N, C-alpha and C positions, 0 to 999 in steps of 0.2 A: 514111656509114662513114668517109670521109676526114676529116670534121670531128671525128668522135670520136677518130680517131688523132691529130689535131693536139692536141686537149685532153689526151689521155693522154700524148703526148710532152712537152708543156710541163709537165705535172704531174710527170712523171718527172724532168725537168730541175730543177724546184723542189725535189725531194727531195735533190738534190746541192748546189744553191746557190739559196737562196730568191730572190735578187735578179736573177740573170742573165736568166731568162725574162721577168721583169717589164720589165726594161730593153729586151730584144729586142722584146717585144710593143709597148711604148710607142713605141719609135723607128720600128719598121716601120709602125705605124699612122699615123705622121706623114709618112714619106717614101716609102711605097709603097702599093699597093692590095692587098698580100698579106694584110693583117690589117684587118678591118673590125670595129670595136668597137661593141657596142650602146650606146645612149644612156646607160644606167645606168653604163657603165664608161668613158665618154669622158674622165674624169679621169685615166685611166692614160696617155693620150697628151699630157697637159699637160707642157710642158718643165720647169716648176718641180717637178712631182712626179717626173719622170724624174731631175732633178738630185739630189733628196733620196735617191731609191733608189740612184743611182750612188754617193753618199757612203757609204751603208750597205754597198754592194757592196765598196767599197775596204776598209772596216773588216773586213768578213767575210773578204775575201781574205787580209788580213794575219793576223788572229787564227787562222784555220784552219790556218796553216802553222807555228804554234808548239806544240811538244809540251806536253802537259798542258793548256795554254790551249785547245787545239783541242777537248778533251773537255768543258771547261766551256762553250765556245761551242756545242758540239753539244747540250748540255743545254738551253741557252737557245733554240736553234733548233728544239727539239721542237714548239714552238707556231708559230714563224714559218714554217718550211718547209711544213707542211701547209696553213696559211692561204694562203700564196702559191700552192700547187697548186690550191686551190679557186678563187682569183681568176682565174688564167690559164685554167683550164678553162672557167669561166663567161664570162669576158671575151671569149674568142675565139668565143663563140656556139656552142661545141661542144655544150653541153647542149641548146640549142634544136633543133639539127639532128641530134642523135644518132639514127641510123637513121630519120630523118624521123618521129620519134615525137611525136604530139600530147601524149601523157602527159608526156614529158620537157619539152615546151614549157610545159605548164601547171604543172609542178612543178620550177621552176628549182633548188630545193634539192638535187635529185638530182645536178645537175652539180657543185655544191659538194661533195657527199658523195664522188663519184667522184674529184674532184681531190684532196681532202684525204686520202682513203684511199691513193691511189697515191703521193702525195708522202710520206706518213707511212711507208709500207712501205720506200721507198727510203732515207729518212732513218734508219730503224732499222738497216738494213743498213750504211749508212755509219758510223753511230755505233758499231756493234758491231765493225766492221773496224778502226777507227782505233787503239784500244788494242792490238790484236794487232800492227799494223804498228809502232807506237811501241816496244812491248816487244821485238819481233824485230829492230829496227834501231837500238835505243838512241836513238830519236827522230830519227835522220837521215832516215828515210823519210817523215816527216810532210809536209815541204814538197813532196816529189816526188809523193806520192799526192794531196795537196790540189790541186796544179797540174793533175794528170790529171783530177781530179773537176771542176774549173772548166772545163777544156777540154771534158770530156764534157757538162757542162751546156749550154755554149754550142753545141756541135755538135748535141746532141739538140734544142735549141730551134730552131735553123735548119732542121734536117731536118723537124721537126714542122710548120713553116710552109710550107716549099717542096717537101718530098718526104715527105708523111706516111706513105706506104706503107712507107718504110724504118723507121718507128718500130717496126714488128713485129720487125725485126732487132735494134734497140737493146734492146727489152724481152727478147728471147731471150738476148742477151749478158748483160744484168743478172741474169737468172734463173740463168745459169751462175755468174756471179760471186757471187750470193747463196748458192748451194750451197757454193761454195768457202769463203766467209766462215763459214758455219755449221759446216762441218767443222773449220776452223781454231780457232774459238772453243771448240768441244766438246773438241778435243784439248788446248787450253791449260788448260781447266778440269779435265780429267781429270789432266793433269800436275800441276797445283797440288794436287789432292786426293791424288795419289800422294806428292808431296813432304811434305805435311802428315802423312800417315800414317807416312811413314818417320821424320819428326822426332819422333813420339810413341812410337816403338818403344823399349822399355826395354832397357838393356844386359844381357847375360847375367850371372848372379851370379859373383862371383870364385870361383876354384877352391877 
C-alpha cells in the first residue's frame, strides 16, 4: 500500500511540474537508499540525465511564471506531464508492489496507466485554473501561483518518498482545490455568456 501511495504522490507532483519529481527520484536514488530503481529505470539516476532534466526544469520554471506564455506552456506540457507521471510511478517500483499483486507485476503497463491518469488529471486542473487566475489578477498572480505549484510539487515528491501515508492528505487537499477551480471556471463562463447576451440586446425603438 505504501509503495502505491509513493507512486500516486509522485504522479500527482508530475501533474504540477513534470521535472521536479524526476529530479527528486534521480537524486535520491543516487545519494540515499530511500529510492531503489528497477534495472529498466536505472538511467534516471544517471547524473547526465539528471542534468538535462534540471535544465528543462529551469526553463519550465521560468516560462510558467509569464502570463499568456504559461498557457502555451501548459498546452505543450499536456503530453510531458502525464508521461512523467507514468515514468515516476513505474520507476519507483510502485506498479510491481501495488497491493502485492502478481497481476500488477505481470502487467507493468498498469503502473504507467495509473501514473499517466493521475498526472493528467492534476495537469488539467492546473491548466484550467491558470487563465482564471490571470484574468482575475491581470496576470500579477501568475508567478505567485506558479511558485506555489512548484513548491507543492517538490513537497509532495518528498512526502511521497519519505512519508507516503501523508499523500492521502495531499490528494484530499487537491480534490478540494479542484472543486474550487471547477466552480470558478463555471462562474467565469456563465459571466461571459451573460455579457455576450447583454451585448446582443437591441435598443428599444425611438419614441
